[in-house]
RODO-2510 file (C-alpha; in nm, 4 decimals, decimal comma):
residues 395
     n   res          X          Y          Z
     1     m     4,7777    13,2559     8,2972
     2     g     4,6760    13,6116     8,2111
     3     v     4,7589    13,8854     7,9652
     4     i     5,0837    13,9249     7,7769
     5     d     5,1126    14,2807     7,6485
     6     e     5,2532    14,3510     7,3047
     7     d     5,5374    14,5492     7,4623
     8     d     5,6230    14,2495     7,6817
     9     v     5,6493    14,0272     7,3770
    10     r     5,8623    14,2850     7,1970
    11     s     6,0983    14,3291     7,4918
    12     r     6,1534    13,9559     7,5230
    13     h     6,2324    13,9171     7,1544
    14     a     6,6001    13,9003     7,0703
    15     p     6,7982    13,7337     6,7913
    16     r     6,8288    13,3606     6,8483
    17     p     7,0660    13,1084     6,6972
    18     p     6,9143    12,9040     6,4166
    19     g     6,7354    12,5930     6,5333
    20     p     6,4835    12,3404     6,4148
    21     p     6,1420    12,4809     6,3205
    22     g     5,8664    12,4575     6,5775
    23     p     5,5555    12,2422     6,5417
    24     p     5,3386    12,2941     6,2338
    25     v     5,0875    12,5759     6,2443
    26     v     4,7447    12,4684     6,1219
    27     i     4,5375    12,7703     6,0206
    28     a     4,1693    12,6848     6,0637
    29     s     3,9091    12,9028     5,8940
    30     l     3,5530    12,8851     5,7633
    31     l     3,6555    13,0940     5,4630
    32     r     3,8318    13,0104     5,1407
    33     p     4,2025    13,1022     5,1257
    34     a     4,1539    13,3946     4,8861
    35     g     3,9083    13,6788     4,9134
    36     g     3,8636    14,0398     5,0081
    37     s     3,7841    14,0110     5,3787
    38     g     4,0230    14,1248     5,6509
    39     v     4,0229    13,7713     5,7901
    40     q     4,1528    13,6347     5,4604
    41     t     4,4118    13,9116     5,4340
    42     h     4,5371    13,8271     5,7842
    43     s     4,5473    13,4551     5,7108
    44     r     4,7444    13,5034     5,3893
    45     a     4,9930    13,7341     5,5623
    46     v     5,0523    13,4762     5,8380
    47     q     5,1046    13,1985     5,5852
    48     e     5,3512    13,4070     5,3854
    49     h     5,5532    13,4834     5,6973
    50     l     5,5556    13,1196     5,8108
    51     r     5,6858    13,0097     5,4720
    52     s     5,9497    13,2826     5,4764
    53     v     6,0936    13,1411     5,8008
    54     s     6,0566    12,7767     5,6862
    55     r     5,7902    12,7026     5,9463
    56     p     5,5565    12,4170     5,8434
    57     c     5,2037    12,5462     5,7955
    58     e     4,8752    12,4268     5,6518
    59     f     4,5478    12,5981     5,5735
    60     i     4,2380    12,3949     5,6529
    61     n     3,8790    12,4969     5,5881
    62     p     3,5517    12,3015     5,5513
    63     f     3,6308    12,2184     5,1895
    64     t     3,9448    12,0349     5,2982
    65     a     3,7167    11,7579     5,4266
    66     g     3,6508    11,6539     5,0661
    67     s     3,3139    11,5031     5,1560
    68     p     3,0688    11,4306     4,8713
    69     l     2,8028    11,5891     5,0939
    70     l     2,9772    11,9268     5,1016
    71     y     2,8177    12,0926     4,8027
    72     p     2,4642    11,9521     4,8471
    73     v     2,4621    12,0637     5,2111
    74     f     2,6081    12,4071     5,1394
    75     g     2,3840    12,4449     4,8356
    76     a     2,0756    12,3917     5,0495
    77     r     2,1540    12,7186     5,2241
    78     k     2,0827    12,9092     4,9032
    79     i     1,7286    12,7747     4,9145
    80     l     1,6858    12,8327     5,2864
    81     e     1,8337    13,1822     5,3124
    82     p     1,5735    13,3765     5,1092
    83     l     1,2998    13,2216     5,3227
    84     s     1,4739    13,2965     5,6537
    85     p     1,8050    13,4868     5,6706
    86     a     1,8477    13,3797     6,0348
    87     a     1,8046    13,0152     5,9386
    88     g     2,0650    13,0673     5,6681
    89     v     2,3095    13,2031     5,9274
    90     w     2,2469    12,9027     6,1545
    91     w     2,2959    12,6639     5,8600
    92     y     2,6192    12,8369     5,7592
    93     r     2,7689    12,8263     6,1081
    94     h     2,6567    12,4733     6,1923
    95     w     2,7578    12,2938     5,8740
    96     h     3,0769    12,4864     5,8105
    97     g     3,1762    12,4026     6,1674
    98     e     3,0893    12,0353     6,1221
    99     f     3,2874    11,9896     5,8008
   100     l     3,5812    12,1871     5,9395
   101     a     3,5839    11,9635     6,2496
   102     r     3,5959    11,6560     6,0220
   103     a     3,8923    11,7966     5,8322
   104     l     4,0730    11,8879     6,1546
   105     r     4,0093    11,5458     6,3104
   106     s     4,1752    11,3849     6,0107
   107     r     4,4740    11,6198     6,0338
   108     l     4,5213    11,6005     6,4119
   109     a     4,4331    11,2339     6,4692
   110     d     4,7966    11,1231     6,5019
   111     g     4,8364    11,3374     6,8129
   112     r     5,1636    11,4896     6,6948
   113     p     5,2487    11,8404     6,8161
   114     a     5,0842    12,1230     6,6244
   115     v     4,9333    12,4622     6,6939
   116     v     4,5881    12,5298     6,5540
   117     y     4,5477    12,8986     6,4763
   118     a     4,1711    12,9500     6,4502
   119     q     4,0354    13,2533     6,2662
   120     d     3,6946    13,2725     6,4339
   121     p     3,4940    13,1200     6,7214
   122     v     3,3280    12,8498     6,5094
   123     s     3,6689    12,7375     6,3830
   124     a     3,8005    12,7462     6,7405
   125     g     3,5123    12,5275     6,8566
   126     a     3,5786    12,2800     6,5762
   127     a     3,9487    12,2693     6,6680
   128     l     3,8756    12,2076     7,0358
   129     r     3,6491    11,9155     6,9418
   130     a     3,9043    11,7700     6,7001
   131     r     4,2351    11,8142     6,8812
   132     r     4,4442    11,5413     7,0414
   133     d     4,6409    11,7460     7,2979
   134     q     4,7430    12,0049     7,0362
   135     r     4,7293    12,3739     7,1314
   136     v     4,4427    12,5870     6,9997
   137     v     4,4911    12,9638     6,9732
   138     m     4,2351    13,1985     6,8202
   139     v     4,2725    13,5444     6,6691
   140     v     3,9937    13,7925     6,7463
   141     h     3,8895    13,9776     6,4332
   142     f     3,5316    14,0512     6,5392
   143     n     3,3773    14,3414     6,7279
   144     m     3,2059    14,2434     7,0552
   145     s     3,0652    13,9124     6,9240
   146     q     2,9917    13,7448     6,5936
   147     a     2,6271    13,7737     6,6956
   148     d     2,6612    14,1520     6,6774
   149     e     2,8265    14,1318     6,3376
   150     w     2,5437    13,9202     6,1934
   151     a     2,2908    14,1592     6,3502
   152     n     2,4729    14,4614     6,2041
   153     k     2,4409    14,3023     5,8621
   154     g     2,0652    14,2711     5,9185
   155     r     2,0792    13,8919     5,8969
   156     i     1,9575    13,8075     6,2483
   157     p     1,7442    14,0003     6,5009
   158     r     1,9504    14,1672     6,7725
   159     g     1,8655    14,0009     7,1014
   160     g     1,6774    13,7178     6,9308
   161     r     1,7154    13,3468     6,9903
   162     l     2,0010    13,2914     6,7445
   163     f     2,1753    13,6084     6,8619
   164     r     2,1720    13,4778     7,2206
   165     s     2,2750    13,1306     7,1053
   166     i     2,5857    13,2649     6,9266
   167     r     2,6883    13,4638     7,2310
   168     d     2,6334    13,1604     7,4556
   169     f     2,8431    12,9498     7,2174
   170     e     3,1294    13,1986     7,2427
   171     a     3,1008    13,2100     7,6219
   172     g     3,1359    12,8299     7,6304
   173     v     3,4186    12,7970     7,3768
   174     l     3,6512    13,0947     7,4100
   175     p     3,7574    13,0545     7,7753
   176     r     3,8763    12,6997     7,6920
   177     l     4,1355    12,8228     7,4428
   178     d     4,5087    12,7928     7,5089
   179     g     4,5644    13,1482     7,3937
   180     v     4,4032    13,4441     7,2203
   181     a     4,5687    13,6921     6,9845
   182     y     4,3861    14,0237     6,9629
   183     v     4,4402    14,2485     6,6634
   184     s     4,4024    14,5564     6,8845
   185     a     4,3878    14,6608     7,2468
   186     f     4,0322    14,7751     7,1728
   187     a     3,9293    14,4238     7,0633
   188     r     4,0794    14,2756     7,3800
   189     r     3,9115    14,5282     7,6088
   190     v     3,5685    14,4808     7,4509
   191     l     3,5765    14,1003     7,4610
   192     q     3,7149    14,0809     7,8144
   193     d     3,4513    14,3256     7,9356
   194     r     3,1788    14,1075     7,7846
   195     l     3,3355    13,7777     7,8948
   196     p     3,5409    13,8366     8,2128
   197     a     3,6614    13,4741     8,2002
   198     m     3,8732    13,5754     7,8997
   199     r     4,1036    13,7668     8,1335
   200     q     4,2349    13,4286     8,2503
   201     v     4,3235    13,3110     7,8985
   202     p     4,6834    13,3933     7,7964
   203     s     4,6647    13,6707     7,5396
   204     v     4,8653    13,9132     7,3351
   205     v     4,7865    14,2207     7,1257
   206     i     4,9487    14,1956     6,7846
   207     h     4,8258    14,4283     6,5145
   208     n     4,7634    14,3139     6,1615
   209     t     5,0364    14,3475     5,9056
   210     v     5,0467    14,4463     5,5409
   211     p     5,3134    14,3856     5,2759
   212     a     5,5316    14,6827     5,1840
   213     a     5,4256    14,8772     4,8775
   214     l     5,5712    14,7524     4,5512
   215     p     5,7603    15,0002     4,3334
   216     r     5,5312    15,0745     4,0418
   217     a     5,4065    15,3578     3,8290
   218     v     5,0435    15,4358     3,9099
   219     a     4,8293    15,6633     3,6975
   220     p     4,6072    15,8938     3,9068
   221     m     4,2433    15,7785     3,9216
   222     g     4,0771    16,0334     4,1469
   223     d     4,0765    16,2229     4,4738
   224     l     3,9170    16,0151     4,7485
   225     v     3,8946    15,6376     4,7885
   226     t     3,7377    15,3965     5,0358
   227     i     3,7232    15,0171     5,0721
   228     g     3,4639    14,8096     5,2521
   229     a     3,1657    14,5829     5,2124
   230     l     2,8610    14,7896     5,1228
   231     e     2,6817    14,7195     5,4499
   232     p     2,5214    14,9553     5,7049
   233     q     2,8005    14,9396     5,9651
   234     k     3,0528    15,0673     5,7103
   235     n     2,8494    15,3893     5,6958
   236     h     2,9073    15,4725     5,3302
   237     a     2,5869    15,6790     5,3232
   238     y     2,7455    15,9253     5,5646
   239     l     3,0522    15,9549     5,3401
   240     l     2,8279    16,0438     5,0463
   241     r     2,6624    16,3143     5,2593
   242     v     3,0033    16,4569     5,3477
   243     l     3,0970    16,4589     4,9789
   244     a     2,7717    16,6369     4,8924
   245     t     2,8257    16,8920     5,1709
   246     a     3,1764    16,9669     5,0438
   247     a     3,0377    17,0075     4,6911
   248     g     2,7825    17,2550     4,8270
   249     l     3,0755    17,4530     4,9688
   250     g     3,2412    17,4667     4,6270
   251     h     3,4753    17,1658     4,6537
   252     r     3,3838    16,8885     4,4101
   253     w     3,6111    16,5900     4,4579
   254     t     3,5752    16,2432     4,3131
   255     l     3,5225    15,9360     4,5310
   256     t     3,6047    15,5778     4,4355
   257     v     3,4154    15,3124     4,6322
   258     i     3,5753    14,9661     4,6306
   259     g     3,3562    14,6864     4,7614
   260     e     3,0292    14,5071     4,7050
   261     g     2,7265    14,4386     4,9202
   262     p     2,3517    14,4718     4,9729
   263     e     2,3666    14,8521     5,0159
   264     r     2,4954    14,9237     4,6659
   265     a     2,1636    15,0145     4,5006
   266     r     2,0608    15,2353     4,7941
   267     l     2,3974    15,4125     4,7925
   268     q     2,3838    15,4740     4,4193
   269     e     2,0374    15,6228     4,4594
   270     l     2,1567    15,8403     4,7483
   271     a     2,4463    15,9665     4,5346
   272     r     2,2004    16,0551     4,2588
   273     r     1,9606    16,2363     4,4962
   274     s     2,2519    16,4201     4,6606
   275     g     2,3781    16,5513     4,3301
   276     v     2,7140    16,3721     4,3436
   277     a     2,6460    16,0725     4,1172
   278     d     2,8942    16,2061     3,8638
   279     q     3,1617    16,2284     4,1361
   280     v     3,1213    15,8747     4,2753
   281     h     3,2519    15,5619     4,1045
   282     f     3,1417    15,2233     4,2415
   283     l     3,4035    14,9693     4,1350
   284     g     3,2592    14,6668     4,3175
   285     f     3,4840    14,3957     4,4576
   286     q     3,8467    14,4219     4,3484
   287     p     4,0797    14,1274     4,4200
   288     e     4,3897    14,3507     4,4228
   289     p     4,2914    14,6932     4,5573
   290     r     4,6356    14,8186     4,6641
   291     p     4,7340    14,9730     4,3266
   292     l     4,3932    15,1431     4,3172
   293     l     4,4559    15,2957     4,6594
   294     a     4,7895    15,4345     4,5443
   295     a     4,6133    15,6087     4,2560
   296     h     4,4220    15,8389     4,4928
   297     t     4,5086    16,1354     4,7129
   298     l     4,3245    16,0555     5,0369
   299     y     4,1660    15,7494     5,1960
   300     c     3,8288    15,8118     5,3670
   301     h     3,6839    15,5772     5,6279
   302     t     3,3456    15,6170     5,7966
   303     a     3,2892    15,2789     5,9654
   304     v     3,1222    15,3217     6,3033
   305     t     3,3605    15,0755     6,4696
   306     e     3,6662    14,8695     6,3774
   307     s     3,8397    14,5841     6,5587
   308     f     4,1519    14,6923     6,3688
   309     g     4,1220    14,8524     6,0234
   310     i     4,3157    14,6639     5,7554
   311     a     4,1907    14,8827     5,4693
   312     p     4,3167    15,2074     5,6275
   313     l     4,6511    15,0386     5,6969
   314     e     4,6751    14,9249     5,3338
   315     a     4,6196    15,2851     5,2284
   316     m     4,8910    15,4035     5,4670
   317     a     5,1297    15,1432     5,3246
   318     e     5,0717    15,2983     4,9822
   319     g     5,1564    15,6453     5,1141
   320     v     4,7947    15,7593     5,1218
   321     p     4,6917    15,9484     5,4382
   322     v     4,3701    15,8454     5,6150
   323     l     4,0642    16,0323     5,7365
   324     a     3,8574    15,8233     5,9802
   325     g     3,6409    15,8414     6,2886
   326     a     3,8184    15,8027     6,6221
   327     v     3,6315    15,4787     6,6928
   328     g     3,7249    15,1234     6,7849
   329     a     4,0908    15,0459     6,7260
   330     l     4,1524    15,3281     6,4779
   331     p     4,3167    15,5567     6,7388
   332     e     4,5788    15,2821     6,7789
   333     l     4,6523    15,2986     6,4068
   334     i     4,6212    15,6622     6,3046
   335     r     4,8293    15,9425     6,4538
   336     p     4,6268    16,2592     6,3855
   337     g     4,8336    16,5272     6,2196
   338     l     5,1153    16,2828     6,1421
   339     d     4,9773    16,0174     5,9057
   340     g     4,6092    16,1087     5,8931
   341     a     4,3309    16,2890     6,0741
   342     f     4,0064    16,2154     6,2544
   343     w     3,6692    16,3523     6,1550
   344     p     3,3281    16,3345     6,3231
   345     l     3,0842    16,0617     6,2209
   346     e     2,7657    16,2448     6,3159
   347     d     2,8097    16,5892     6,1567
   348     p     2,8568    16,5969     5,7767
   349     h     2,9258    16,9719     5,7753
   350     a     3,2023    16,9459     6,0360
   351     a     3,3471    16,6430     5,8553
   352     a     3,3422    16,8340     5,5262
   353     q     3,5393    17,1138     5,6915
   354     v     3,8057    16,8621     5,8006
   355     l     3,8165    16,7205     5,4485
   356     i     3,8558    17,0651     5,2945
   357     a     4,1320    17,1605     5,5389
   358     v     4,3325    16,8455     5,4660
   359     l     4,3013    16,8602     5,0878
   360     s     4,3719    17,2349     5,0791
   361     d     4,7241    17,1873     5,2160
   362     p     4,9268    16,9855     4,9613
   363     e     5,2508    17,0058     5,1636
   364     r     5,0852    16,8717     5,4778
   365     l     4,9126    16,6024     5,2726
   366     a     5,2423    16,4872     5,1204
   367     a     5,4115    16,4821     5,4608
   368     m     5,1306    16,2728     5,6103
   369     g     5,1512    16,0293     5,3195
   370     a     5,5257    15,9864     5,3639
   371     a     5,4862    15,9358     5,7402
   372     a     5,2080    15,6826     5,6846
   373     a     5,4197    15,4765     5,4438
   374     a     5,7210    15,4856     5,6776
   375     r     5,5149    15,3698     5,9739
   376     a     5,3579    15,0861     5,7749
   377     r     5,7069    14,9667     5,6746
   378     t     5,8370    14,9633     6,0331
   379     d     5,5610    14,9175     6,2897
   380     y     5,3474    14,6914     6,0706
   381     s     5,6042    14,4853     5,8852
   382     a     5,5329    14,1167     5,8387
   383     e     5,8713    14,0234     5,9867
   384     a     5,8250    14,2137     6,3132
   385     l     5,4623    14,1171     6,3756
   386     g     5,5019    13,7628     6,2457
   387     t     5,7940    13,7011     6,4790
   388     r     5,5893    13,8116     6,7779
   389     l     5,2934    13,5991     6,6736
   390     l     5,5108    13,2876     6,6395
   391     e     5,6620    13,3516     6,9796
   392     f     5,3146    13,3624     7,1306
   393     l     5,1920    13,0539     6,9438
   394     d     5,4907    12,8609     7,0777
   395     n     5,4479    12,9730     7,4401
***
């Protein structure tokens, strides 16, 4: 029992003679297979790697259950949510968990060896209820707790009854897991500090991976780009203030915002009031954002915390350097001065000065972009990280 460091896993990895594939990996998630969230990106990357090494894998979500009650039950949430967002969150978690557990029971009922790779605590709880001696391993994508994430979105009161219930649920479920994969050392430290019992669960830190950039001709679209749901914790309002401050200093750069969310109207109004509406382009959700990233000079990130940071890594993979706050797991990803830089998240004037310095040095910018792409190809390749994940799943 205990922690397995990423370096330990790497040091124990060596070429092995070909052999039969291990037990099937059953990826359990509340989400649909495709979508723009980091969870879905991670899940797709894992599936692609498993198929590349001929490892049996399946993706199971609540819709796999095929119950005729699925859509009426899920549809009821649309009526409930406007009346009580917190009730809508409870409904989502409860019924998605119930239908996922049904689907997993059907899949695991024969008791044959398999590893369930759960993408969130609700999926992990469903897998623990459904399993027949199969291993259940969960990946930690969230910051602190899912309760905090719902509260950050403004959907439940922080410290309220549902908030406490979600945290209690995690405290009851997560220590019973057979293993936990953390996407960053930061995510592991935060969760183990909150739930000390997690220090006894075998764990590993394995960063997310992104596919290598495809060779393609990309027409320039603008200067700055950012990706993220338009929600308060992503802090887009601060980025607009930095852009306006830079404009006031005589540097008018364009900004492309990729993502959708409840903050969009407020952000558009802020851009108008700040005098930068003509510089900012809100593209909404984009199913394939990578080519759009490559069409810009610099990726800007102002989230106040990150359990990992898939969007900045995608930018790096496209040879686009990253400006971000030194928060959460981002110091594990970005090497300041080599493939990006850090800027403050509480001082728009100081952040604007960092932005100006980076964009005013084309040679340094090109060198950082090249270093970012090289690091994404090596340290974050699907083959290297996928191999380590499989080794941990099979422990």
